[in-house]
Structures are given as structure tokens and as C-alpha cells.
C-alpha positions in Angstrom: 237.9 197.4 168.6 235.4 197.8 171.4 235.9 195.9 174.6 232.2 195.2 175.1 230.5 192.8 172.7 227.1 192.4 174.4 227.3 188.7 173.4 227.4 187.6 177.0 224.5 189.6 178.2 222.3 186.5 178.6 224.8 184.6 180.7 226.8 182.7 178.1 230.3 183.0 176.7 232.2 181.7 173.8 235.0 179.2 174.0 237.9 179.0 171.5 236.3 177.3 168.5 233.1 179.1 168.8 230.9 177.0 171.0 228.9 178.8 173.7 228.5 177.7 177.3 227.0 179.2 180.5 229.3 181.5 182.3 229.2 179.2 185.3 230.5 176.2 183.2 233.3 174.3 184.8 235.6 175.2 181.9 235.0 178.9 182.5 235.5 178.5 186.3 238.8 176.7 185.6 240.4 179.3 183.3 238.7 182.1 185.1 240.4 181.0 188.3 243.7 180.8 186.4 243.1 184.4 185.3 242.5 185.4 189.0 245.7 183.6 189.9 247.6 185.5 187.2 246.4 188.8 188.7 247.6 187.8 192.2 251.0 186.9 190.7 251.1 190.3 189.1 250.5 191.9 192.5 253.4 189.8 194.0 255.7 190.8 191.1 254.9 194.5 191.8 256.1 194.0 195.4 259.3 192.0 194.7 262.6 193.9 194.2 264.7 190.8 193.2 265.1 190.9 189.4 265.5 187.2 189.1 262.2 186.6 190.9 260.5 189.3 188.9 261.6 187.6 185.7 260.4 184.2 187.0 257.0 185.7 187.8 256.7 187.3 184.4 257.4 184.0 182.8 254.8 182.3 185.0 252.3 185.0 184.0 252.9 184.3 180.4 252.6 180.5 181.1 249.3 181.1 182.8 247.9 182.9 179.8 248.9 179.9 177.7 247.4 177.5 180.3 244.2 179.5 180.3 244.0 179.3 176.5 244.5 175.6 176.7 241.7 175.3 179.2 239.4 177.5 177.1 239.7 175.2 174.1 237.4 172.2 174.1 239.4 169.1 172.9 237.0 168.6 170.0 237.8 172.2 168.8 241.5 172.2 169.4 242.4 171.2 165.9 241.3 172.9 162.7 240.0 171.0 159.7 243.4 171.2 158.0 245.0 169.5 161.1 246.7 172.6 162.5 246.4 173.6 166.1 243.7 176.1 166.6 245.6 178.0 169.3 248.8 178.3 167.3 250.8 179.1 170.4 253.4 177.1 172.4 251.8 174.8 175.0 252.5 174.1 178.6 255.0 171.2 178.5 257.1 169.2 180.8 259.8 171.8 180.3 257.4 174.4 181.8 257.0 172.2 184.8 260.7 171.6 185.1 261.3 175.4 185.0 259.3 175.7 188.2 261.1 172.7 189.8 264.5 174.3 189.0 263.4 177.6 190.4 262.2 176.0 193.6 265.4 174.0 194.0 267.5 177.2 193.6 265.4 179.0 196.2 265.5 176.1 198.6 269.3 176.0 198.7 269.4 179.0 201.0 266.3 178.3 203.1 266.3 176.6 206.5 264.9 173.0 206.5 261.2 172.9 207.1 260.3 171.0 210.3 256.7 172.2 210.7 253.8 173.7 208.7 254.0 177.5 208.7 251.2 180.0 209.2 250.6 182.3 206.3 251.7 185.8 207.0 254.6 187.8 208.4 254.8 190.4 205.7 252.2 191.6 203.1 254.2 190.2 200.2 254.5 186.9 201.9 250.7 186.9 202.5 250.1 187.6 198.8 252.1 184.5 198.0 250.0 182.4 200.3 246.8 183.8 198.8 248.1 183.1 195.3 249.0 179.6 196.4 245.4 179.0 197.6 243.9 180.4 194.4 246.3 178.1 192.5 245.1 175.1 194.4 241.5 176.1 193.6 242.4 176.4 189.9 244.0 172.9 190.1 240.9 171.4 191.8 238.6 172.9 189.2 240.8 171.7 186.4 240.8 168.2 187.9 237.0 168.3 188.0 237.0 169.4 184.4 239.2 166.5 183.5 236.6 164.2 184.9 234.2 165.5 182.3 236.5 165.9 179.3 240.2 165.7 178.3 242.6 168.1 180.0 246.2 168.0 179.0 248.2 166.3 181.8 250.8 169.1 181.8 248.1 171.6 182.7 247.4 169.7 186.0 251.2 169.1 186.6 251.9 172.8 186.1 249.2 174.0 188.5 250.3 171.4 191.1 253.9 172.5 190.8 253.1 176.2 190.7 251.4 176.0 194.1 254.5 174.5 195.5 256.6 177.2 193.9 254.4 179.9 195.5 254.9 178.3 198.9 258.7 178.2 198.4 258.6 181.8 197.2 256.7 182.8 200.3 259.4 181.2 202.5 262.2 182.8 200.4 260.6 186.2 200.7 260.1 185.7 204.4 263.8 185.2 204.7 264.7 188.1 202.3 262.4 190.5 204.0 263.6 189.4 207.5 260.0 188.5 208.5 259.2 185.9 211.1 258.1 182.5 209.9 255.6 181.3 212.5 255.5 177.5 212.8 252.2 175.8 213.3 252.6 173.7 216.4 249.3 172.1 217.5 248.4 172.6 221.2 248.4 169.4 223.2 245.1 168.2 224.7 245.1 167.7 228.4 
């Protein structure tokens, strides 16, 4: 199988189900940003030594491929004529969202209470988490915009919302594990 198909040479791409849209279409932006996020999470995983965190990140990467496939399938094309699901893969569900919440709760048990916003940084791996968090928020914003045009499964939006929280908590945990300094954002007072 060749990687290149030449079908996108004129600026369009195919969605699941066969319809073609411009490469700048909001649906493409949504799942393309999820793909970008997945790459950032792969970078984080490559930097993390903790096996539990690595397993969480691998699961999240699998979930993001699923989520991207869900976004790449227009609702009117999601079901085949025989009534079967076109994707034929497990979907992002409330259990997927709960997985992130449980992981955050476990990480939070050993973290100091947050009293201020924190500045991103302190260690390259922590910074990667913050970059991924920002990309996740962008994917969420794009998916919400897509939802204004067409149906997007609610669990997709919930998952992206929760994942950005997970990445923030992960950044704090790695700050602690790597003995980096967490710099609080304390606004300067006006005279």
C-alpha cells in the first residue's frame, strides 16, 4: 500500500463515509488538532519513567485515535445501510472520562494544595505537559465549534475537557517527581 494517494492534491480530503471536504473544514481542524495532541502526548510518554503514567498515556493515545475517528465521521455517515456502526470500534464513553478522573484523583492525593495559578515550566517534561494541555483546549474549542454546526457526541467534548485537566495535574505531579520548582503566578499590585 502506498502512503500517498494524490486524492488530496487539490485541497480536499475524504471523511469516513466517503464525502469530501476542504482540508480547512472545521471537522478536519478538529480531528487534526486531536492528532497533534496525540503526538505531544507521545513526546511526554517518551520522557516519563513512571510505568503507571506511561500506561495511562498509552491508553490516552489509543482513546485519542478513537476520538479522532469519531470526529472524522459525519453523523449522517456513522451508520451503514444495514444499521451497523461504520467505525466498528469502541467509542469514547463515560467510562473513558471516568478513567481520567480516577487518574487525576490518584495523582492529586500526593500533591500540595493549589493556592494560586502556576506558570508553565520548571522542567522540559513539565513544559511538554502544558503545551499538550493548550493543544487539548484548542481541540476542545474546535470540537465545540463543530458541534454548533452538526452533532458531536457529548462524550467527545467531556473527554477533551477532562483530558486538559489531566494534563495539568500530570504537569504538577511531574514537577514534584522531578523536584522542579512550581512557580506561582502572583499578580503584581498596582500602586
